[in-house]
C-alpha positions in Angstrom: 83.6 15.2 31.1 85.6 12.0 31.6 86.9 12.0 28.0 87.7 15.7 28.2 89.8 15.0 31.4 91.7 12.2 29.7 92.5 14.5 26.8 93.9 17.1 29.1 96.0 14.5 30.8 97.4 13.4 27.5 98.4 16.9 26.6 100.1 17.2 30.0 102.2 14.1 29.5 103.3 15.2 26.1 104.6 18.4 27.6 106.5 16.5 30.3 108.2 14.4 27.7 109.4 17.4 25.8 111.0 18.8 28.9 112.8 15.5 29.6 114.3 15.5 26.1 115.6 19.0 26.5 117.2 18.0 29.8 118.9 15.1 28.0 121.1 17.5 26.0 122.9 18.4 29.1 123.1 14.9 30.5 127.0 14.6 30.2 127.6 17.9 31.9 125.3 17.0 34.7 126.6 13.5 35.5 128.9 14.7 38.1 126.1 16.7 39.5 123.8 13.6 39.4 126.4 11.6 41.2 126.7 14.2 43.8 122.8 14.3 44.4 121.8 10.6 44.5 118.7 11.2 46.6 117.3 13.4 43.9 117.8 10.7 41.3 115.8 8.4 43.4 112.9 10.8 43.4 113.2 11.2 39.7 113.1 7.4 39.3 110.0 7.2 41.4 108.4 10.0 39.4 109.3 8.1 36.1 107.7 4.9 37.4 104.6 6.9 38.4 104.5 8.5 34.9 104.8 5.1 33.2 102.0 3.7 35.3 99.9 6.7 34.6 100.6 6.4 30.9 99.6 2.8 31.0 96.3 3.7 32.8 95.7 6.4 30.1 96.1 3.9 27.3 93.7 1.7 29.1 91.2 4.5 29.3 91.8 5.3 25.7 91.0 1.7 24.7 87.9 1.8 26.9 87.0 5.0 25.3 87.5 3.4 21.8 85.3 0.5 22.8 82.7 2.9 24.1 82.8 4.8 20.8 82.4 1.5 18.9 79.5 0.6 21.1 78.0 4.1 20.5 78.4 3.6 16.7 76.7 0.2 16.9 73.9 1.8 19.0 73.7 4.7 16.6 73.3 2.3 13.7 70.7 0.4 15.6 68.9 3.7 16.4 69.1 4.6 12.7 67.6 1.3 11.8 64.8 1.8 14.4 64.3 5.3 13.1 64.0 3.9 9.6 61.6 1.2 10.9 59.6 4.0 12.7 59.6 6.1 9.5 58.4 3.1 7.6 55.7 2.5 10.2 54.8 6.1 10.0 54.5 5.9 6.3 52.4 2.8 6.6 50.3 4.5 9.2 49.9 7.5 6.9 48.9 5.2 4.0 46.4 3.4 6.3 45.2 6.8 7.4 44.7 7.9 3.8 42.9 4.7 3.0 40.8 5.1 6.2 39.9 8.6 5.1 39.0 7.4 1.7 36.8 4.7 3.2 35.2 7.2 5.6 34.5 9.5 2.6 33.0 6.5 0.7 31.0 5.5 3.8 29.7 9.1 4.2 28.7 9.2 0.5 27.1 5.8 0.8 25.3 7.0 4.0 24.1 10.1 2.1 22.8 7.9 -0.7 21.1 5.6 1.8 19.6 8.6 3.5 18.3 9.9 0.1 16.9 6.4 -0.7 15.4 6.3 2.8 13.8 9.7 2.3 12.4 8.6 -1.1 11.2 5.3 0.4 9.5 7.2 3.2 7.9 9.5 0.7 6.7 6.5 -1.4 5.5 4.8 1.8 3.6 7.9 2.7 2.0 8.0 -0.7 1.1 4.4 -0.5 -0.4 4.8 2.9 -2.5 7.8 1.7 -3.6 5.7 -1.4 -4.3 2.8 0.9 -6.4 5.1 3.1 -8.2 6.4 0.1 -8.8 2.8 -1.1 -10.1 1.8 2.3 -12.5 4.8 2.3 -13.6 3.9 -1.2 -13.9 0.3 -0.2 -15.9 1.2 2.8 -18.1 3.4 0.7 -18.4 0.6 -1.9 -19.2 -1.9 0.8 -21.9 0.4 2.2 -23.3 1.0 -1.3 -23.2 -2.8 -1.9 -25.0 -3.4 1.4 -27.6 -0.7 0.5 -28.0 -2.2 -2.9 -28.3 -5.7 -1.5 -30.9 -4.4 1.0 -32.9 -2.9 -1.8 -32.6 -6.0 -3.8 -33.8 -8.1 -0.9 -36.6 -5.6 -0.3 -37.6 -5.8 -4.0 -37.4 -9.6 -3.9 -39.6 -9.6 -0.8 -42.0 -7.2 -2.4 -41.9 -9.2 -5.6 -42.7 -12.3 -3.6 -45.3 -10.5 -1.6 -47.0 -8.7 -4.5 -49.5 -11.0 -6.1 -49.5 -11.4 -9.8 -52.9 -10.8 -11.1 -54.1 -10.8 -14.7 -56.9 -12.4 -16.7 -58.2 -12.5 -20.3 -61.5 -14.1 -21.4 -64.0 -14.3 -24.2 -67.8 -14.5 -23.9 -69.1 -17.6 -25.8 -69.2 -19.8 -28.9 -73.0 -19.7 -29.1 -73.4 -16.5 -31.2 -75.9 -13.9 -30.1 -76.6 -13.3 -26.4 -79.8 -11.4 -25.6 -81.8 -9.4 -25.8 -83.4 -10.1 -22.4 -86.2 -8.4 -20.5 -83.9 -7.8 -17.5 -80.3 -7.0 -16.9 -78.1 -10.0 -16.7 -74.5 -10.6 -15.7 -72.3 -11.6 -18.6 -70.3 -14.8 -17.9 -67.2 -14.8 -20.0 -66.8 -18.6 -20.1 -63.7 -18.9 -22.3 -60.7 -18.2 -20.1 -57.3 -17.9 -21.8 -55.3 -16.3 -18.9 -56.2 -16.3 -15.2 -53.0 -15.6 -13.2 -53.8 -15.4 -9.6 -57.3 -17.1 -10.1 -59.0 -13.8 -9.4 -61.6 -14.2 -12.2 -64.4 -16.8 -11.9 -65.9 -17.8 -15.3 -68.8 -19.6 -13.6 -70.1 -16.3 -12.1 -68.4 -13.7 -14.4 -67.0 -11.9 -11.4 -63.5 -10.6 -10.8 -62.6 -10.5 -7.1 -59.6 -8.3 -6.1 -57.1 -10.4 -4.0 -55.3 -7.3 -2.5 -55.8 -3.6 -2.2 -54.5 -1.8 -5.3 -55.1 -0.1 -8.6 -56.5 -2.4 -11.4 -57.0 -1.9 -15.1 -60.0 -3.5 -17.0 -60.7 -3.6 -20.7 -63.7 -4.9 -22.7 -64.8 -5.3 -26.3 -68.5 -5.7 -27.4 -69.4 -7.0 -30.8 -72.8 -6.9 -32.6 -73.7 -8.3 -36.1 -77.4 -7.4 -36.7 -79.8 -4.5 -36.2 -80.4 -3.5 -32.6 -78.8 -2.1 -29.5 -75.5 -3.5 -28.2 -73.7 -2.4 -25.1 -72.7 -3.2 -21.5 -72.6 -1.8 -18.0 -69.4 -2.0 -15.8 -70.1 -2.6 -12.1 -67.9 -2.3 -9.1 -69.7 -4.4 -6.5 -73.2 -3.0 -6.8 -72.1 0.4 -8.2 -72.4 1.1 -11.9 -69.1 2.6 -13.0 -69.5 2.9 -16.8 -72.2 2.4 -19.5 -71.2 1.9 -23.2 -73.9 1.3 -25.9 -74.5 1.7 -29.6 -77.4 1.4 -32.0 -76.6 -0.8 -34.9 -78.9 -0.6 -38.0 -76.9 -2.5 -40.6 -75.8 -6.0 -41.1 -72.2 -7.1 -40.4 -70.0 -6.7 -37.4 -69.9 -3.7 -35.3 -67.5 -3.2 -32.3 -67.1 -0.9 -29.3 -64.2 -1.0 -26.8 -63.3 0.8 -23.7 -61.2 0.5 -20.5 -61.4 1.6 -16.9 -58.9 2.0 -14.0 -60.3 1.3 -10.6 -59.0 1.4 -7.0 -60.1 -1.7 -5.2 -59.7 -3.2 -1.8 -59.4 -6.9 -1.2 -62.7 -8.5 -1.8 -64.1 -5.9 -4.2 -65.8 -7.4 -7.3 -66.0 -6.2 -10.9 -68.3 -7.6 -13.5 -70.0 -6.7 -16.8 -73.8 -6.5 -17.2 -75.9 -6.8 -20.4 -78.7 -4.2 -20.2 -82.3 -5.3 -20.8 -83.2 -5.2 -24.5 -79.5 -5.2 -25.6 -77.5 -8.0 -27.2 -73.9 -9.0 -27.9 -72.3 -11.4 -30.3 -69.5 -13.9 -30.0 -68.3 -17.1 -31.6 -65.2 -19.1 -32.1 -63.4 -16.0 -33.2 -63.7 -14.3 -29.7 -65.3 -11.0 -30.8 -66.5 -10.0 -27.3 -63.8 -10.1 -24.6 -63.2 -9.0 -21.0 -59.7 -8.7 -19.4 -58.0 -7.0 -16.5 -54.8 -6.9 -14.3 -53.3 -5.5 -11.1 -51.3 -2.4 -11.9 -49.7 -2.0 -8.4 -50.7 -2.7 -4.8 -51.5 0.0 -2.3 
């Protein structure tokens, strides 16, 4: 508004100057009139001085306006520079935003990959945990079976230690014929080759059971001349078996048999030569008596 007012004032001064110049054309004709009206000339002089002073103030305002325009131009250039800087900063921010978006996308993809890996890892871990549980169950079962097996082995070892080992094998004599006699006699198999457990006594011809169990006995009777050969098998005082044969020719003749008996500890088994019978034996061990424990009861 100030500038607009100054412009209007300039236009007004220009109009006043034009009127002054027109008045100058009649200056000669009006001299006399001017001389006659001196007070009016004084007013005009005052008005002229006022106009000159006003003109001087206007030019001052114009110069101030020019300076202001210059300052505005400088400020405008500065504002343009700041705008350019702001635009550059905006571009930089846009670039940083794009880079940030790319990084965010990459991080999201990496996060997705990590989640997938985590899911796979959790699945593998679950499988391993299940396998580990199965292995622990199998191990527990194996440990239990091992304990049972060890218990059985220990039991068998104890039983093996506790079960006596009983077996014997003997032959009758080196003297040749034994008998015949008028009465029954106990045969004493004096040549002992095996006597594990010392259950057989060659001095008496008796086998004594050390434990309750089932025992097996075998015997062989040999004859080499005409006559009766045979034996009785006794359990304690009870006759369990009788084997005999009539031999009418020269040369060796054999009979063999076996018996399985259930005995208690202390029971005795022996062979008896019946009256009127004979047996034969020599260095070749033709007549034998043997036995063993099959299993305890």
